[in-house]
C-alpha positions as CSV (number, residue, x, y, z in Angstrom):
1,M,-13.6,97.2,81.3
2,S,-14.3,100.2,82.7
3,Q,-11.6,102.2,84.9
4,E,-14.2,101.6,87.9
5,N,-14.1,97.9,87.4
6,V,-10.2,98.1,87.4
7,D,-10.3,100.1,90.3
8,L,-12.5,97.7,92.2
9,L,-10.0,94.8,91.2
10,S,-7.2,96.9,92.5
11,N,-8.8,97.4,96.1
12,L,-9.7,93.9,96.5
13,I,-6.5,92.6,95.8
14,A,-4.8,95.3,98.0
15,G,-7.3,94.4,100.8
16,G,-6.7,90.7,100.3
17,Q,-3.1,91.0,100.4
18,S,-3.0,92.5,103.8
19,L,-5.1,89.1,105.3
20,D,-3.3,86.0,106.7
21,K,-5.2,82.6,105.8
22,E,-7.5,82.6,108.7
23,A,-8.6,86.1,108.4
24,L,-9.3,85.4,104.5
25,L,-11.4,82.2,105.3
26,T,-13.5,84.5,108.0
27,A,-13.9,87.4,105.3
28,L,-15.0,85.1,102.5
29,P,-18.8,85.0,103.2
30,Q,-19.3,88.6,103.4
31,M,-16.6,89.6,100.7
32,I,-17.9,87.2,98.0
33,P,-21.6,88.6,97.4
34,E,-20.0,92.3,97.7
35,I,-17.9,91.8,94.8
36,R,-19.0,88.8,92.8
37,D,-22.1,88.5,90.5
38,P,-24.5,85.9,91.7
39,E,-24.1,83.9,88.5
40,I,-20.2,83.9,88.6
41,E,-18.4,81.1,86.9
42,W,-15.3,80.3,88.6
43,V,-12.9,78.3,86.5
44,E,-9.8,76.7,88.0
45,D,-6.7,76.0,85.8
46,P,-7.5,73.0,83.8
47,S,-4.1,71.5,84.2
48,R,-4.6,71.0,87.8
49,A,-5.4,67.5,88.9
50,D,-8.2,68.7,91.0
51,A,-9.6,71.5,88.6
52,R,-13.2,72.0,88.7
53,I,-15.4,74.7,87.6
54,Y,-17.6,76.4,90.2
55,R,-20.7,78.5,89.9
56,G,-22.6,81.1,92.2
57,H,-21.3,82.4,95.5
58,E,-21.4,79.4,97.3
59,G,-19.1,77.8,94.4
60,V,-16.7,80.5,95.0
61,R,-16.2,79.9,98.7
62,D,-15.9,76.3,98.2
63,S,-13.2,76.5,95.8
64,W,-11.5,78.9,98.3
65,E,-11.8,76.9,101.0
66,R,-10.8,73.7,99.3
67,W,-7.7,75.4,98.0
68,L,-6.5,77.0,101.4
69,E,-7.0,73.8,103.1
70,N,-3.7,72.7,101.6
71,F,-1.7,75.3,103.3
72,Q,-0.5,76.1,106.7
73,E,0.0,79.7,105.5
74,Y,-1.1,81.4,102.3
75,G,-0.5,84.7,100.6
76,F,-0.7,86.6,97.3
77,E,1.3,89.4,95.9
78,L,0.2,91.4,92.9
79,E,2.9,91.9,89.9
80,S,0.5,93.4,87.3
81,M,-2.9,94.3,86.2
82,S,-4.0,95.1,82.5
83,D,-7.1,96.1,80.9
84,H,-8.3,94.1,78.0
85,R,-11.7,95.3,76.9
86,E,-14.1,93.3,78.9
87,R,-11.7,91.6,81.0
88,V,-8.7,92.2,83.1
89,L,-5.5,90.1,83.4
90,V,-4.0,89.8,87.1
91,V,-0.7,88.3,87.5
92,G,0.7,87.6,90.9
93,V,2.4,85.1,92.9
94,E,0.7,82.7,95.3
95,H,3.2,81.9,98.2
96,G,2.4,79.5,101.3
97,C,3.4,76.7,103.4
98,G,2.1,73.3,102.5
99,R,-0.2,72.1,105.2
100,A,0.9,68.0,104.8
101,S,4.7,68.7,103.5
102,A,5.5,71.9,105.3
103,A,7.3,72.9,102.1
104,D,7.3,76.4,101.0
105,V,5.3,76.9,97.9
106,N,5.7,80.0,95.1
107,A,3.9,79.9,92.0
108,R,3.0,82.6,89.5
109,I,-0.8,82.7,88.5
110,Y,-2.6,84.4,85.8
111,Q,-6.3,85.4,86.4
112,L,-9.0,86.8,83.9
113,R,-11.5,88.6,85.4
114,A,-14.6,90.0,83.8
115,G,-17.1,92.6,84.9
116,K,-18.6,92.5,88.6
117,L,-16.4,89.4,88.7
118,A,-19.0,87.5,86.6
119,R,-16.2,85.3,85.5
120,Y,-13.0,84.1,86.8
121,E,-10.4,82.1,84.8
122,E,-7.3,80.8,86.5
123,F,-4.1,79.8,84.8
124,Y,-0.4,78.7,86.0
125,D,0.8,79.1,82.4
126,E,1.3,82.6,80.9
127,Q,0.8,81.5,77.3
128,N,-2.5,79.7,78.4
129,A,-3.7,83.0,79.9
130,L,-2.8,85.0,76.8
131,S,-4.4,82.7,74.5
132,A,-7.6,82.9,76.5
133,L,-7.7,86.7,76.2
134,E,-7.9,86.2,72.2
135,R,-11.2,83.9,72.8
């Protein structure tokens, strides 16, 4: 992956980290077409009970909206980003407050992203993310 694409992801994540849940939801319709390929494949972690695979800009928005409806508050902090030829491995921590339970939630998340965000894969297990890099 070119440095240009790594920089794009870095800027995207930095911008998203400054948004609260409502601001993120408001920004999604404009952000998604700007940074994602129209034919994007958005793959949620297969270990999630509600995991789905979405396609296209509308699918990405549906995934975000479905995910965020579970939280009163939501945020993401970047831990690291590494270039793996055609893909970038993003490691971060999601944090929030559950909407139904009001419980504080923290989870490390591993994401593989390719091209102008033509593919996104989500993992909550580091070994699964690293194995996917070898495919």
